[in-house]
ROSE-4610 file (N, C-alpha, C; in Angstrom, 1 decimal, always signed):
// ROSE-4610
residu = [M/M/M/A/A/A/K/K/K/R/R/R/Y/Y/Y/E/E/E/E/E/E/Y/Y/Y/K/K/K/K/K/K/I/I/I/R/R/R/D/D/D/E/E/E/E/E/E/I/I/I/K/K/K/L/L/L/K/K/K/I/I/I/A/A/A/L/L/L/R/R/R/A/A/A/K/K/K/L/L/L/K/K/K/E/E/E/T/T/T/L/L/L/D/D/D/K/K/K/M/M/M/D/D/D/E/E/E/L/L/L/D/D/D/K/K/K/I/I/I/L/L/L/P/P/P/K/K/K/T/T/T/T/T/T/I/I/I/K/K/K/K/K/K/E/E/E/E/E/E/K/K/K/D/D/D/E/E/E/I/I/I/L/L/L/G/G/G/E/E/E/L/L/L/T/T/T/R/R/R/K/K/K/D/D/D/R/R/R/F/F/F/Q/Q/Q/L/L/L/E/E/E/I/I/I/E/E/E/L/L/L/D/D/D/K/K/K/I/I/I/K/K/K/E/E/E/K/K/K/L/L/L/L/L/L/L/L/L/L/L/L/Q/Q/Q]
num = [1/1/1/2/2/2/3/3/3/4/4/4/5/5/5/6/6/6/7/7/7/8/8/8/9/9/9/10/10/10/11/11/11/12/12/12/13/13/13/14/14/14/15/15/15/16/16/16/17/17/17/18/18/18/19/19/19/20/20/20/21/21/21/22/22/22/23/23/23/24/24/24/25/25/25/26/26/26/27/27/27/28/28/28/29/29/29/30/30/30/31/31/31/32/32/32/33/33/33/34/34/34/35/35/35/36/36/36/37/37/37/38/38/38/39/39/39/40/40/40/41/41/41/42/42/42/43/43/43/44/44/44/45/45/45/46/46/46/47/47/47/48/48/48/49/49/49/50/50/50/51/51/51/52/52/52/53/53/53/54/54/54/55/55/55/56/56/56/57/57/57/58/58/58/59/59/59/60/60/60/61/61/61/62/62/62/63/63/63/64/64/64/65/65/65/66/66/66/67/67/67/68/68/68/69/69/69/70/70/70/71/71/71/72/72/72/73/73/73/74/74/74/75/75/75/76/76/76/77/77/77/78/78/78/79/79/79/80/80/80]
x = [+0.8/+0.0/+0.9/+1.9/+2.8/+3.5/+3.9/+4.6/+3.7/+2.5/+1.5/+1.4/+1.3/+1.1/+2.4/+3.5/+4.8/+4.8/+4.4/+4.3/+3.3/+2.2/+1.1/+1.7/+2.4/+3.0/+4.0/+4.8/+5.7/+5.0/+4.0/+3.2/+2.5/+2.0/+1.3/+2.3/+3.5/+4.6/+5.0/+5.1/+5.5/+4.3/+3.1/+2.0/+2.0/+2.2/+2.3/+3.4/+4.6/+5.7/+5.4/+4.7/+4.3/+3.3/+2.3/+1.3/+2.0/+2.9/+3.6/+4.4/+5.1/+5.8/+4.9/+3.7/+2.7/+2.2/+1.9/+1.4/+2.5/+3.8/+4.8/+4.9/+4.8/+4.9/+3.7/+2.5/+1.4/+1.5/+2.0/+2.2/+3.3/+4.3/+5.3/+4.8/+3.9/+3.3/+2.4/+1.6/+0.6/+1.4/+2.5/+3.3/+3.9/+4.3/+4.8/+3.7/+2.5/+1.4/+1.0/+1.1/+0.9/+1.9/+3.2/+4.2/+3.9/+3.5/+3.2/+2.0/+1.0/-0.1/+0.4/+1.3/+1.9/+2.7/+3.4/+4.3/+3.6/+2.6/+1.9/+1.0/+0.9/+0.0/-1.4/-2.2/-3.6/-4.4/-5.4/-6.2/-7.5/-8.1/-9.4/-10.5/-11.3/-12.4/-13.6/-14.5/-15.8/-16.6/-17.4/-18.2/-19.1/-19.6/-20.5/-19.8/-18.5/-17.7/-17.4/-17.1/-16.8/-18.0/-19.2/-20.4/-20.6/-20.3/-20.5/-19.5/-18.3/-17.3/-17.7/-18.2/-18.6/-19.9/-20.7/-21.9/-21.6/-20.6/-20.1/-19.5/-18.8/-18.2/-19.3/-20.3/-21.4/-22.1/-22.3/-22.9/-22.0/-20.7/-19.8/-19.9/-19.9/-20.0/-21.2/-22.4/-23.6/-23.6/-23.0/-22.9/-22.1/-20.9/-20.1/-20.9/-21.6/-22.4/-23.5/-24.1/-25.1/-24.4/-23.2/-22.5/-22.2/-21.7/-21.4/-22.7/-23.8/-25.0/-25.5/-25.3/-25.7/-24.8/-23.5/-22.6/-23.0/-23.4/-23.8/-25.1/-26.0/-27.3/-27.0/-26.1/-25.7/-25.1/-24.3/-23.6/-24.7/-25.7/-26.7/-27.6/-27.8/-28.6/-27.9/-26.6/-25.8/-25.7/-25.8/-25.8/-27.1/-28.2/-29.5/-29.7]
y = [-1.2/+0.0/+1.3/+1.3/+2.4/+2.6/+1.5/+1.6/+2.2/+1.9/+2.5/+4.0/+4.3/+5.7/+6.6/+6.0/+6.7/+6.9/+5.8/+5.9/+6.9/+7.0/+8.0/+9.4/+9.6/+10.9/+11.3/+10.4/+10.7/+11.1/+10.4/+10.7/+12.0/+12.3/+13.6/+14.8/+14.6/+15.6/+15.8/+14.8/+14.9/+15.6/+15.3/+16.0/+17.5/+17.8/+19.3/+20.0/+19.3/+19.9/+20.1/+19.1/+19.2/+20.3/+20.4/+21.5/+22.9/+23.0/+24.3/+24.6/+23.6/+23.8/+24.1/+23.5/+23.7/+25.2/+25.6/+27.0/+28.0/+27.7/+28.6/+28.7/+27.5/+27.5/+28.2/+28.0/+28.7/+30.3/+30.7/+32.1/+32.6/+31.9/+32.3/+32.4/+31.4/+31.4/+32.6/+32.9/+34.0/+35.3/+35.4/+36.7/+36.9/+35.8/+35.9/+36.2/+35.7/+36.1/+37.5/+38.1/+39.5/+40.3/+39.9/+40.6/+40.6/+39.5/+39.4/+40.3/+40.4/+41.3/+42.7/+43.1/+44.4/+44.7/+43.7/+43.8/+43.8/+42.9/+42.7/+43.9/+44.1/+45.3/+44.9/+46.0/+45.8/+45.8/+45.0/+45.0/+45.7/+46.2/+46.9/+46.2/+45.4/+44.7/+45.2/+45.7/+46.2/+45.1/+45.4/+44.4/+43.6/+44.4/+43.7/+42.7/+43.0/+42.1/+40.9/+41.1/+40.0/+39.1/+39.6/+38.8/+38.0/+38.7/+38.0/+36.8/+37.0/+35.9/+34.8/+35.1/+34.1/+33.4/+34.1/+33.5/+32.5/+32.9/+32.0/+30.7/+30.8/+29.7/+28.7/+29.3/+28.4/+27.7/+28.4/+27.7/+26.6/+26.8/+25.8/+24.6/+24.9/+23.8/+23.0/+23.7/+23.1/+22.1/+22.6/+21.8/+20.6/+20.7/+19.6/+18.6/+19.1/+18.2/+17.4/+18.1/+17.5/+16.4/+16.6/+15.6/+14.4/+14.6/+13.6/+12.8/+13.5/+12.8/+11.9/+12.4/+11.6/+10.3/+10.5/+9.3/+8.3/+8.8/+7.9/+7.1/+7.9/+7.3/+6.2/+6.4/+5.4/+4.2/+4.4/+3.3/+2.4/+3.1/+2.4/+1.6/+2.2/+1.4/+0.2/+0.3/-0.8/-1.9/-1.5/-2.5/-3.3/-2.7/-3.3/-4.4]
z = [+0.0/+0.0/+0.0/+0.8/+0.9/-0.4/-1.0/-2.3/-3.4/-3.4/-4.4/-4.1/-2.8/-2.5/-2.9/-2.7/-3.1/-4.7/-5.3/-6.8/-7.2/-6.5/-6.8/-6.6/-5.5/-5.2/-6.3/-6.8/-7.9/-9.1/-9.5/-10.7/-10.6/-9.4/-9.2/-9.3/-8.7/-8.8/-10.2/-11.0/-12.4/-13.1/-12.8/-13.5/-13.2/-11.9/-11.6/-12.3/-12.4/-13.2/-14.6/-15.2/-16.6/-16.8/-15.9/-16.0/-16.0/-15.1/-15.0/-16.2/-16.8/-18.0/-19.2/-19.2/-20.3/-20.2/-19.0/-18.8/-19.2/-18.9/-19.3/-20.8/-21.5/-22.9/-23.5/-23.0/-23.5/-23.3/-22.2/-22.0/-23.0/-23.2/-24.1/-25.5/-25.9/-27.2/-27.4/-26.3/-26.4/-26.5/-25.8/-25.8/-27.3/-27.9/-29.2/-30.2/-30.0/-30.8/-30.7/-29.5/-29.3/-30.0/-29.9/-30.7/-32.2/-32.7/-34.1/-34.5/-33.6/-33.8/-33.9/-33.1/-33.2/-34.4/-34.9/-36.0/-37.3/-37.5/-38.7/-39.1/-40.4/-40.7/-40.5/-40.1/-39.9/-41.2/-41.3/-42.5/-42.1/-43.1/-42.9/-43.7/-43.1/-43.8/-43.1/-44.0/-43.5/-42.9/-41.9/-41.3/-42.2/-43.2/-44.2/-45.0/-45.4/-46.2/-45.4/-44.1/-43.2/-43.1/-42.9/-42.8/-44.1/-45.3/-46.5/-46.6/-46.2/-46.3/-45.3/-44.1/-43.2/-43.7/-44.4/-45.0/-46.1/-46.9/-47.9/-47.3/-46.3/-45.6/-45.1/-44.5/-44.0/-45.1/-46.3/-47.4/-47.9/-48.0/-48.4/-47.4/-46.1/-45.1/-45.3/-45.5/-45.7/-46.9/-48.0/-49.2/-48.9/-48.2/-47.9/-47.0/-46.1/-45.2/-46.0/-47.0/-47.8/-48.6/-49.1/-49.9/-49.0/-47.8/-46.9/-46.6/-46.4/-46.1/-47.2/-48.4/-49.6/-49.7/-49.4/-49.4/-48.4/-47.2/-46.1/-46.5/-47.1/-47.6/-48.6/-49.5/-50.5/-49.9/-48.9/-48.2/-47.5/-46.9/-46.2/-47.1/-48.3/-49.3/-49.8/-49.9/-50.3/-49.3/-48.0/-46.9/-46.8/-47.3/-47.1/-48.2]
């Protein structure tokens, strides 16, 4: 029982160290992304254009879903 508890403690310590390392890497990555945001030129897209682009994406996604649905229906028919 004591051996398992010691093993558990080791694993928990390692988990905590890994979590801390992950948080540090995430913070570093976010800082670098902030630097990039400052360096890169800003684009000016009007809200209407942005909405149109997003609308087109959703139409494309719907079309792809319909194609997948048709393929699934064909496969189901073949199985019957």
